[in-house]
DRENDO-1510 file (C-alpha; in Angstrom, 1 decimal, always signed):
<recs>
REC; n; res; u; v; w
REC; 1; UNK; +0.0; +0.0; +0.0 .
REC; 2; UNK; +1.2; +3.5; -0.9 .
REC; 3; UNK; +2.0; +5.6; +2.4 .
REC; 4; UNK; -0.4; +8.6; +2.7 .
REC; 5; UNK; +1.5; +11.9; +2.3 .
REC; 6; UNK; +0.6; +15.5; +1.6 .
REC; 7; UNK; +1.4; +16.4; -2.0 .
REC; 8; UNK; +1.6; +19.9; -3.4 .
REC; 9; UNK; +1.6; +20.2; -7.1 .
REC; 10; UNK; +1.9; +16.3; -7.4 .
REC; 11; UNK; +5.0; +16.8; -5.4 .
REC; 12; UNK; +6.1; +17.7; -1.8 .
REC; 13; UNK; +6.1; +21.3; -1.5 .
REC; 14; UNK; +9.1; +22.9; -3.3 .
REC; 15; UNK; +10.7; +24.4; +0.0 .
REC; 16; UNK; +13.2; +26.3; -2.4 .
REC; 17; UNK; +12.4; +30.0; -1.6 .
REC; 18; UNK; +14.5; +29.7; +1.6 .
REC; 19; UNK; +17.6; +29.0; -0.4 .
REC; 20; UNK; +20.7; +27.4; +1.1 .
REC; 21; UNK; +19.3; +28.2; +4.7 .
REC; 22; UNK; +16.9; +25.3; +4.5 .
REC; 23; UNK; +19.8; +22.7; +5.2 .
REC; 24; UNK; +21.3; +21.9; +8.3 .
REC; 25; UNK; +24.8; +21.2; +9.3 .
REC; 26; UNK; +28.1; +23.2; +8.0 .
REC; 27; UNK; +28.2; +24.8; +4.6 .
REC; 28; UNK; +30.3; +22.6; +1.9 .
REC; 29; UNK; +31.7; +23.9; -1.4 .
REC; 30; UNK; +29.6; +22.6; -4.4 .
REC; 31; UNK; +32.1; +20.2; -5.6 .
REC; 32; UNK; +31.4; +18.6; -8.9 .
REC; 33; UNK; +32.7; +15.4; -10.6 .
REC; 34; UNK; +32.1; +15.7; -14.6 .
REC; 35; UNK; +31.3; +12.9; -17.0 .
REC; 36; UNK; +31.5; +13.9; -20.6 .
REC; 37; UNK; +29.9; +11.7; -23.1 .
REC; 38; UNK; +27.4; +10.5; -20.6 .
REC; 39; UNK; +23.9; +9.2; -22.0 .
REC; 40; UNK; +24.2; +9.9; -25.6 .
REC; 41; UNK; +26.8; +12.6; -25.8 .
REC; 42; UNK; +25.7; +14.8; -23.0 .
REC; 43; UNK; +27.9; +15.9; -20.0 .
REC; 44; UNK; +27.0; +14.6; -16.6 .
REC; 45; UNK; +27.6; +16.3; -13.3 .
REC; 46; UNK; +27.9; +14.3; -10.2 .
REC; 47; UNK; +27.9; +15.8; -6.8 .
REC; 48; UNK; +29.4; +13.0; -4.9 .
REC; 49; UNK; +29.3; +14.7; -1.5 .
REC; 50; UNK; +25.5; +14.0; -1.9 .
REC; 51; UNK; +25.5; +10.3; -3.4 .
REC; 52; UNK; +22.7; +10.1; -5.9 .
REC; 53; UNK; +22.8; +13.9; -6.5 .
REC; 54; UNK; +23.1; +14.4; -10.4 .
REC; 55; UNK; +22.4; +16.6; -13.4 .
REC; 56; UNK; +23.4; +16.9; -16.9 .
REC; 57; UNK; +23.7; +19.4; -19.8 .
REC; 58; UNK; +24.3; +19.5; -23.5 .
REC; 59; UNK; +27.9; +20.4; -22.7 .
REC; 60; UNK; +30.3; +21.0; -19.7 .
REC; 61; UNK; +29.1; +24.6; -19.2 .
REC; 62; UNK; +25.4; +23.8; -19.1 .
REC; 63; UNK; +25.9; +20.9; -16.6 .
REC; 64; UNK; +27.8; +23.1; -14.3 .
REC; 65; UNK; +25.2; +25.7; -14.6 .
REC; 66; UNK; +22.4; +23.2; -13.7 .
REC; 67; UNK; +24.3; +22.1; -10.5 .
REC; 68; UNK; +22.8; +24.7; -8.0 .
REC; 69; UNK; +19.1; +23.6; -8.8 .
REC; 70; UNK; +20.0; +20.0; -8.7 .
REC; 71; UNK; +21.7; +20.3; -5.1 .
REC; 72; UNK; +18.7; +22.2; -3.8 .
REC; 73; UNK; +16.1; +19.7; -5.1 .
REC; 74; UNK; +18.1; +16.8; -3.9 .
REC; 75; UNK; +18.6; +18.4; -0.4 .
REC; 76; UNK; +15.1; +19.5; +0.0 .
REC; 77; UNK; +14.1; +15.9; -0.9 .
REC; 78; UNK; +16.1; +14.5; +2.0 .
REC; 79; UNK; +15.4; +17.2; +4.5 .
REC; 80; UNK; +11.7; +17.0; +3.9 .
REC; 81; UNK; +12.0; +13.3; +5.5 .
REC; 82; UNK; +14.2; +14.5; +8.4 .
REC; 83; UNK; +17.7; +13.9; +6.9 .
REC; 84; UNK; +20.3; +16.3; +7.8 .
REC; 85; UNK; +22.2; +17.6; +4.9 .
REC; 86; UNK; +25.1; +20.2; +4.9 .
REC; 87; UNK; +24.5; +23.3; +2.9 .
REC; 88; UNK; +26.4; +24.0; -0.2 .
REC; 89; UNK; +28.1; +27.4; -0.2 .
REC; 90; UNK; +26.3; +29.9; -2.5 .
REC; 91; UNK; +29.3; +30.0; -5.0 .
REC; 92; UNK; +30.3; +28.8; -8.4 .
REC; 93; UNK; +30.7; +25.1; -8.5 .
REC; 94; UNK; +34.2; +23.6; -8.2 .
REC; 95; UNK; +35.3; +20.9; -10.5 .
REC; 96; UNK; +37.2; +18.1; -8.7 .
REC; 97; UNK; +37.6; +15.6; -11.4 .
REC; 98; UNK; +36.6; +14.9; -15.1 .
REC; 99; UNK; +36.4; +11.3; -16.5 .
REC; 100; UNK; +34.5; +10.7; -19.8 .
REC; 101; UNK; +32.3; +7.9; -20.4 .
REC; 102; UNK; +32.7; +6.0; -23.6 .
REC; 103; UNK; +31.1; +3.6; -26.1 .
REC; 104; UNK; +32.0; +0.2; -27.4 .
REC; 105; UNK; +31.6; -0.8; -30.9 .
REC; 106; UNK; +28.1; -2.2; -30.2 .
REC; 107; UNK; +26.9; +1.0; -28.6 .
REC; 108; UNK; +27.2; -0.1; -25.0 .
REC; 109; UNK; +28.2; +2.8; -22.7 .
REC; 110; UNK; +31.0; +2.3; -20.2 .
REC; 111; UNK; +30.4; +5.1; -17.5 .
REC; 112; UNK; +33.0; +7.0; -15.5 .
REC; 113; UNK; +34.5; +5.5; -12.3 .
REC; 114; UNK; +36.0; +8.5; -10.2 .
REC; 115; UNK; +38.9; +8.5; -7.8 .
REC; 116; UNK; +36.2; +9.3; -5.0 .
REC; 117; UNK; +34.4; +6.1; -6.0 .
REC; 118; UNK; +37.5; +3.9; -4.7 .
REC; 119; UNK; +37.1; +5.0; -0.9 .
REC; 120; UNK; +35.6; +2.5; +1.3 .
REC; 121; UNK; +31.8; +2.7; +2.3 .
REC; 122; UNK; +31.2; +2.6; +5.9 .
REC; 123; UNK; +28.2; +1.0; +7.5 .
REC; 124; UNK; +26.5; +4.4; +8.4 .
REC; 125; UNK; +27.2; +5.6; +4.7 .
REC; 126; UNK; +25.5; +2.4; +3.3 .
REC; 127; UNK; +22.5; +2.8; +5.7 .
REC; 128; UNK; +22.1; +6.4; +4.5 .
REC; 129; UNK; +22.3; +5.2; +1.0 .
REC; 130; UNK; +19.6; +2.5; +1.6 .
REC; 131; UNK; +17.4; +5.3; +3.2 .
REC; 132; UNK; +17.6; +7.3; -0.1 .
REC; 133; UNK; +16.8; +4.2; -2.0 .
REC; 134; UNK; +13.7; +3.4; +0.3 .
REC; 135; UNK; +12.6; +7.1; -0.2 .
REC; 136; UNK; +13.1; +7.1; -3.8 .
REC; 137; UNK; +10.9; +3.9; -4.1 .
REC; 138; UNK; +8.4; +5.2; -1.9 .
REC; 139; UNK; +8.1; +8.3; -4.2 .
REC; 140; UNK; +8.0; +6.2; -7.2 .
REC; 141; UNK; +4.9; +3.9; -6.0 .
REC; 142; UNK; +3.3; +7.2; -4.9 .
REC; 143; UNK; +3.7; +8.6; -8.4 .
REC; 144; UNK; +2.5; +5.3; -9.8 .
REC; 145; UNK; -0.6; +5.6; -7.8 .
REC; 146; UNK; -1.3; +9.2; -9.2 .
REC; 147; UNK; -0.6; +7.8; -12.7 .
REC; 148; UNK; -3.1; +5.0; -12.4 .
REC; 149; UNK; -5.7; +7.7; -11.2 .
REC; 150; UNK; -4.7; +10.1; -14.1 .
REC; 151; UNK; -5.3; +7.5; -16.6 .
REC; 152; UNK; -8.4; +6.2; -15.3 .
REC; 153; UNK; -9.8; +9.6; -15.7 .
REC; 154; UNK; -8.9; +9.5; -19.3 .
REC; 155; UNK; -5.6; +11.2; -19.2 .
REC; 156; UNK; -2.6; +10.2; -21.1 .
REC; 157; UNK; +1.1; +10.9; -20.8 .
REC; 158; UNK; +3.0; +12.6; -23.7 .
REC; 159; UNK; +6.1; +11.2; -25.1 .
REC; 160; UNK; +9.5; +12.0; -23.6 .
REC; 161; UNK; +11.2; +14.8; -25.6 .
REC; 162; UNK; +14.8; +14.0; -26.6 .
REC; 163; UNK; +16.9; +16.0; -28.7 .
REC; 164; UNK; +17.5; +14.9; -32.4 .
REC; 165; UNK; +21.2; +14.2; -31.5 .
REC; 166; UNK; +20.2; +11.8; -28.6 .
REC; 167; UNK; +17.5; +10.2; -30.9 .
REC; 168; UNK; +20.0; +9.7; -33.7 .
REC; 169; UNK; +22.5; +7.9; -31.2 .
REC; 170; UNK; +20.0; +5.6; -30.1 .
REC; 171; UNK; +18.2; +7.0; -27.2 .
REC; 172; UNK; +14.5; +5.9; -26.4 .
REC; 173; UNK; +11.9; +8.4; -27.7 .
REC; 174; UNK; +9.6; +7.4; -24.7 .
REC; 175; UNK; +8.2; +4.6; -22.9 .
REC; 176; UNK; +4.8; +3.9; -21.2 .
REC; 177; UNK; +4.8; +4.4; -17.3 .
REC; 178; UNK; +4.7; +0.7; -16.7 .
REC; 179; UNK; +7.8; +0.0; -18.9 .
REC; 180; UNK; +9.7; +2.8; -16.9 .
REC; 181; UNK; +8.9; +0.8; -13.8 .
REC; 182; UNK; +9.9; -2.4; -15.3 .
REC; 183; UNK; +13.1; -0.7; -16.3 .
REC; 184; UNK; +13.8; +0.6; -12.7 .
REC; 185; UNK; +13.2; -2.8; -11.2 .
REC; 186; UNK; +15.3; -4.6; -14.0 .
REC; 187; UNK; +18.1; -2.1; -13.5 .
REC; 188; UNK; +18.2; -2.8; -9.7 .
REC; 189; UNK; +18.8; -6.5; -10.4 .
REC; 190; UNK; +21.5; -5.5; -12.7 .
REC; 191; UNK; +23.1; -3.2; -10.2 .
REC; 192; UNK; +23.3; -5.9; -7.6 .
REC; 193; UNK; +25.3; -8.2; -9.8 .
REC; 194; UNK; +27.9; -5.6; -10.8 .
REC; 195; UNK; +30.3; -6.4; -7.9 .
REC; 196; UNK; +29.5; -10.3; -7.6 .
REC; 197; UNK; +29.0; -11.9; -11.1 .
REC; 198; UNK; +27.5; -15.0; -9.2 .
REC; 199; UNK; +24.6; -12.9; -7.6 .
REC; 200; UNK; +21.4; -13.5; -9.5 .
REC; 201; UNK; +17.9; -12.2; -8.8 .
REC; 202; UNK; +15.6; -15.2; -8.4 .
REC; 203; UNK; +12.5; -13.7; -7.2 .
REC; 204; UNK; +9.1; -12.9; -8.9 .
REC; 205; UNK; +9.3; -12.9; -12.7 .
REC; 206; UNK; +9.7; -9.9; -14.8 .
REC; 207; UNK; +6.7; -10.7; -17.0 .
REC; 208; UNK; +4.4; -11.4; -14.1 .
REC; 209; UNK; +2.5; -8.9; -11.6 .
REC; 210; UNK; +4.5; -5.7; -11.7 .
REC; 211; UNK; +4.2; -5.1; -7.9 .
REC; 212; UNK; +5.8; -8.2; -6.7 .
REC; 213; UNK; +8.6; -7.7; -9.2 .
REC; 214; UNK; +9.1; -4.2; -7.9 .
REC; 215; UNK; +9.2; -5.1; -4.3 .
REC; 216; UNK; +11.3; -8.3; -4.9 .
REC; 217; UNK; +14.2; -6.6; -6.9 .
REC; 218; UNK; +14.3; -3.8; -4.3 .
REC; 219; UNK; +14.5; -6.1; -1.4 .
REC; 220; UNK; +17.1; -8.2; -3.2 .
REC; 221; UNK; +19.3; -5.2; -4.0 .
REC; 222; UNK; +19.3; -4.0; -0.4 .
REC; 223; UNK; +20.2; -7.5; +1.0 .
REC; 224; UNK; +23.0; -7.7; -1.6 .
REC; 225; UNK; +24.2; -4.2; -0.8 .
REC; 226; UNK; +24.5; -5.1; +3.1 .
REC; 227; UNK; +26.3; -8.5; +2.1 .
REC; 228; UNK; +28.7; -6.6; -0.2 .
REC; 229; UNK; +29.6; -4.1; +2.4 .
REC; 230; UNK; +30.2; -6.6; +5.2 .
REC; 231; UNK; +32.4; -8.7; +2.8 .
REC; 232; UNK; +34.6; -5.6; +1.8 .
REC; 233; UNK; +33.6; -1.9; +2.1 .
REC; 234; UNK; +36.2; -1.1; -0.7 .
REC; 235; UNK; +35.3; -4.0; -3.0 .
REC; 236; UNK; +36.2; -3.2; -6.7 .
REC; 237; UNK; +35.5; -5.4; -9.8 .
REC; 238; UNK; +35.8; -4.8; -13.6 .
REC; 239; UNK; +32.7; -6.4; -15.2 .
REC; 240; UNK; +32.7; -8.3; -18.7 .
REC; 241; UNK; +32.2; -5.0; -20.6 .
REC; 242; UNK; +35.4; -3.6; -19.1 .
REC; 243; UNK; +33.6; -1.1; -16.7 .
REC; 244; UNK; +35.2; -0.6; -13.3 .
REC; 245; UNK; +32.9; -1.0; -10.3 .
REC; 246; UNK; +32.9; +0.0; -6.7 .
REC; 247; UNK; +30.4; -0.1; -3.8 .
REC; 248; UNK; +30.5; +3.8; -3.8 .
REC; 249; UNK; +29.8; +3.9; -7.5 .
REC; 250; UNK; +27.1; +1.4; -7.4 .
REC; 251; UNK; +25.3; +3.4; -4.6 .
REC; 252; UNK; +25.4; +6.7; -6.4 .
REC; 253; UNK; +24.2; +5.1; -9.6 .
REC; 254; UNK; +21.3; +3.2; -8.1 .
REC; 255; UNK; +20.1; +6.2; -6.0 .
REC; 256; UNK; +20.2; +8.5; -8.9 .
REC; 257; UNK; +18.8; +6.2; -11.4 .
REC; 258; UNK; +15.7; +5.7; -9.2 .
REC; 259; UNK; +15.4; +9.3; -8.8 .
REC; 260; UNK; +15.9; +10.1; -12.3 .
REC; 261; UNK; +12.9; +8.0; -13.6 .
REC; 262; UNK; +10.7; +9.4; -10.8 .
REC; 263; UNK; +11.7; +12.7; -12.2 .
REC; 264; UNK; +10.9; +11.6; -15.8 .
REC; 265; UNK; +7.4; +10.4; -14.9 .
REC; 266; UNK; +6.6; +13.2; -12.7 .
REC; 267; UNK; +7.6; +15.8; -15.4 .
REC; 268; UNK; +5.6; +14.0; -18.1 .
REC; 269; UNK; +2.6; +13.8; -15.7 .
REC; 270; UNK; +2.9; +17.6; -14.7 .
REC; 271; UNK; +3.0; +18.4; -18.5 .
REC; 272; UNK; +0.0; +16.2; -19.2 .
REC; 273; UNK; -2.2; +17.5; -16.6 .
REC; 274; UNK; -1.0; +21.2; -17.0 .
REC; 275; UNK; +0.4; +21.5; -13.6 .
REC; 276; UNK; +1.9; +24.8; -14.4 .
REC; 277; UNK; -1.8; +26.2; -14.6 .
REC; 278; UNK; -2.1; +25.5; -10.8 .
REC; 279; UNK; +0.5; +28.2; -10.2 .
REC; 280; UNK; -0.7; +31.7; -9.9 .
REC; 281; UNK; +0.8; +34.3; -11.9 .
REC; 282; UNK; +0.9; +37.8; -10.6 .
REC; 283; UNK; +1.7; +41.0; -12.6 .
REC; 284; UNK; +3.7; +43.7; -10.6 .
REC; 285; UNK; +2.8; +42.1; -7.4 .
REC; 286; UNK; +5.0; +43.0; -4.2 .
REC; 287; UNK; +7.7; +40.6; -3.7 .
REC; 288; UNK; +10.0; +40.2; -0.6 .
REC; 289; UNK; +13.4; +41.0; -1.8 .
REC; 290; UNK; +15.0; +38.5; +0.5 .
REC; 291; UNK; +12.8; +35.9; -0.8 .
REC; 292; UNK; +13.6; +36.8; -4.3 .
REC; 293; UNK; +17.4; +36.8; -3.7 .
REC; 294; UNK; +16.9; +33.3; -2.2 .
REC; 295; UNK; +15.2; +32.2; -5.4 .
REC; 296; UNK; +18.2; +33.5; -7.4 .
REC; 297; UNK; +20.6; +31.7; -5.3 .
REC; 298; UNK; +18.4; +28.4; -5.5 .
REC; 299; UNK; +19.1; +28.5; -9.4 .
REC; 300; UNK; +22.7; +29.6; -9.3 .
REC; 301; UNK; +22.2; +33.5; -10.1 .
REC; 302; UNK; +24.7; +34.1; -7.4 .
REC; 303; UNK; +25.4; +37.7; -8.4 .
REC; 304; UNK; +21.8; +38.8; -8.2 .
REC; 305; UNK; +21.5; +36.6; -5.0 .
REC; 306; UNK; +24.2; +38.6; -3.2 .
REC; 307; UNK; +22.7; +42.1; -4.0 .
REC; 308; UNK; +22.0; +44.4; -1.2 .
REC; 309; UNK; +18.3; +44.8; -0.1 .
REC; 310; UNK; +18.4; +48.3; -1.7 .
REC; 311; UNK; +19.8; +46.9; -4.9 .
REC; 312; UNK; +17.1; +44.3; -5.2 .
REC; 313; UNK; +14.4; +46.9; -4.4 .
REC; 314; UNK; +15.8; +49.2; -7.1 .
REC; 315; UNK; +15.8; +46.4; -9.6 .
REC; 316; UNK; +12.0; +45.7; -9.0 .
REC; 317; UNK; +11.2; +49.4; -9.0 .
REC; 318; UNK; +12.9; +50.1; -12.3 .
REC; 319; UNK; +11.2; +47.3; -14.2 .
REC; 320; UNK; +8.5; +48.0; -16.6 .
REC; 321; UNK; +6.8; +45.0; -15.5 .
REC; 322; UNK; +7.3; +42.0; -13.2 .
REC; 323; UNK; +5.6; +38.6; -13.2 .
REC; 324; UNK; +6.0; +36.3; -10.2 .
REC; 325; UNK; +4.6; +32.7; -9.9 .
REC; 326; UNK; +3.2; +31.5; -6.7 .
REC; 327; UNK; +2.3; +28.2; -5.3 .
REC; 328; UNK; +0.1; +29.4; -2.5 .
REC; 329; UNK; +2.1; +31.9; -0.6 .
REC; 330; UNK; +5.4; +30.5; -2.0 .
REC; 331; UNK; +7.5; +32.4; -4.6 .
REC; 332; UNK; +8.3; +29.7; -7.2 .
REC; 333; UNK; +9.2; +31.7; -10.2 .
REC; 334; UNK; +10.0; +35.4; -11.5 .
REC; 335; UNK; +10.8; +37.4; -14.7 .
REC; 336; UNK; +10.8; +41.0; -15.6 .
REC; 337; UNK; +11.0; +43.1; -18.6 .
REC; 338; UNK; +12.5; +46.7; -19.0 .
REC; 339; UNK; +11.0; +48.4; -22.3 .
REC; 340; UNK; +10.0; +51.6; -24.0 .
REC; 341; UNK; +6.9; +49.8; -24.9 .
REC; 342; UNK; +7.3; +51.2; -28.5 .
REC; 343; UNK; +10.1; +49.5; -30.2 .
REC; 344; UNK; +12.4; +47.5; -27.9 .
REC; 345; UNK; +12.2; +45.6; -24.5 .
REC; 346; UNK; +14.8; +43.6; -22.5 .
REC; 347; UNK; +13.6; +40.4; -20.5 .
REC; 348; UNK; +15.8; +39.8; -17.7 .
REC; 349; UNK; +16.2; +37.7; -14.5 .
REC; 350; UNK; +14.1; +34.8; -15.2 .
REC; 351; UNK; +14.2; +32.1; -12.4 .
REC; 352; UNK; +12.1; +29.2; -11.7 .
REC; 353; UNK; +12.5; +27.1; -8.4 .
REC; 354; UNK; +14.2; +24.0; -8.8 .
REC; 355; UNK; +11.1; +21.8; -7.9 .
REC; 356; UNK; +9.1; +23.5; -10.7 .
REC; 357; UNK; +11.7; +23.4; -13.4 .
REC; 358; UNK; +10.7; +21.6; -16.7 .
REC; 359; UNK; +7.1; +21.5; -15.8 .
REC; 360; UNK; +5.7; +24.5; -17.8 .
REC; 361; UNK; +6.2; +27.2; -15.3 .
REC; 362; UNK; +8.9; +29.0; -17.2 .
REC; 363; UNK; +7.0; +28.9; -20.4 .
REC; 364; UNK; +4.1; +30.6; -18.7 .
REC; 365; UNK; +6.4; +33.3; -17.1 .
REC; 366; UNK; +8.0; +34.0; -20.5 .
REC; 367; UNK; +4.4; +34.0; -22.3 .
REC; 368; UNK; +3.1; +36.5; -19.8 .
REC; 369; UNK; +6.1; +38.8; -20.4 .
REC; 370; UNK; +5.7; +38.7; -24.1 .
REC; 371; UNK; +2.0; +39.0; -24.1 .
REC; 372; UNK; +0.9; +42.2; -25.9 .
REC; 373; UNK; +4.4; +43.1; -26.9 .
REC; 374; UNK; +4.6; +41.0; -30.3 .
REC; 375; UNK; +5.4; +44.4; -32.1 .
REC; 376; UNK; +8.5; +45.0; -30.1 .
REC; 377; UNK; +12.2; +43.7; -30.5 .
REC; 378; UNK; +12.9; +41.5; -27.5 .
REC; 379; UNK; +16.3; +40.6; -26.3 .
REC; 380; UNK; +17.5; +38.7; -23.4 .
REC; 381; UNK; +20.7; +37.1; -22.0 .
REC; 382; UNK; +20.3; +33.4; -22.0 .
REC; 383; UNK; +22.2; +31.4; -19.3 .
REC; 384; UNK; +24.2; +28.6; -20.8 .
REC; 385; UNK; +22.0; +25.5; -21.2 .
REC; 386; UNK; +18.8; +27.4; -21.5 .
REC; 387; UNK; +19.1; +28.2; -25.3 .
REC; 388; UNK; +16.6; +25.5; -26.4 .
REC; 389; UNK; +14.0; +26.8; -24.2 .
REC; 390; UNK; +14.1; +30.4; -25.5 .
REC; 391; UNK; +14.5; +28.8; -29.0 .
REC; 392; UNK; +11.2; +26.9; -28.6 .
REC; 393; UNK; +9.6; +30.2; -27.6 .
REC; 394; UNK; +10.6; +31.9; -30.9 .
REC; 395; UNK; +13.6; +33.5; -29.8 .
REC; 396; UNK; +16.8; +33.5; -32.2 .
REC; 397; UNK; +20.5; +33.6; -31.5 .
REC; 398; UNK; +22.1; +36.9; -32.4 .
REC; 399; UNK; +25.7; +37.6; -33.0 .
REC; 400; UNK; +26.2; +41.3; -33.0 .
REC; 401; UNK; +25.4; +42.1; -29.4 .
REC; 402; UNK; +27.8; +44.1; -27.3 .
REC; 403; UNK; +27.8; +44.1; -23.6 .
REC; 404; UNK; +29.5; +46.6; -21.2 .
REC; 405; UNK; +29.7; +44.9; -17.7 .
REC; 406; UNK; +29.1; +47.0; -14.7 .
REC; 407; UNK; +32.1; +48.4; -12.7 .
REC; 408; UNK; +32.3; +47.4; -9.1 .
REC; 409; UNK; +30.4; +49.7; -6.9 .
</recs>
């Protein structure tokens, strides 16, 4: 049975407006381990201080640009259930190591093993990872229940959108929700055999009832992980494909994999049920400058996040129009425009809280800023990794743009 939980917008409340202050413990640098070539040519960014925390981008800079939101979402996910997570410092990420994934002749991808992966896994660290796996499974089962209800009402999930480059290299164009759940369960049986080739899942069959198969593979994986850690906390093995595995690598990959497919299905459900429409957009509404700066910090706009209260208030007052997005009384999105309202306009400071990203809120914000201004030439600065978002909205890349950076005050 799926545990009863309060869900806001199909998810726990985003809890991102408080920025890094929502975390307990001592602040840590935002350290990143990069994996170019990950998953059909993307660049992966692993945050190994928080095993299972991961993001990606079409290239290195885009992946780094997404790490603040990834850490915020991951830490909020854990702290919602009482875990203590050290806060990342509100500063640019620091790259610790970069190891590329590569493909074999048959297309099989061999993923990175970092130096950090060779460290032994203590019993408390293992139990922390197991709690994360159990939490991820609870979320997945809860989401499955919502999907069943949505489809019973006649709803239908859209196909996952992948880039043309990814599709050309063999990426899946989208699977039914039941196929995604089968994939998660099958992957856990696969993960459990990486460090012990003799380990085999012999529980409920894959082609039987999905519920027992999901439960069986999860129970088997957790028992296998505990057995492996007792045998050797620094266990290491190279599998038949030439990929190097350690217990630490197995744990981060397993936690991320389950979280990633929860996010895939929740994103598809959010778009199918138009969850962004549940968010209220307010034109020129009062916004607490501290709350706005926290939102900027949560998405990596550190310069704006470190502005003084007076500078933030001046930014708001000097805008032609601001659009803020609200989930109840929580600020979850913001954008503004500076315009002469006759020929030109500049869209600036677009930000969407991490828990709401890729779920249509940014598109609503941008559409609201453009509305009524179709006759204006509109420009904006796109953060690296957001180019496709603006291109889908009708913006084109420009080459002859000159910028004079502000001098320090």
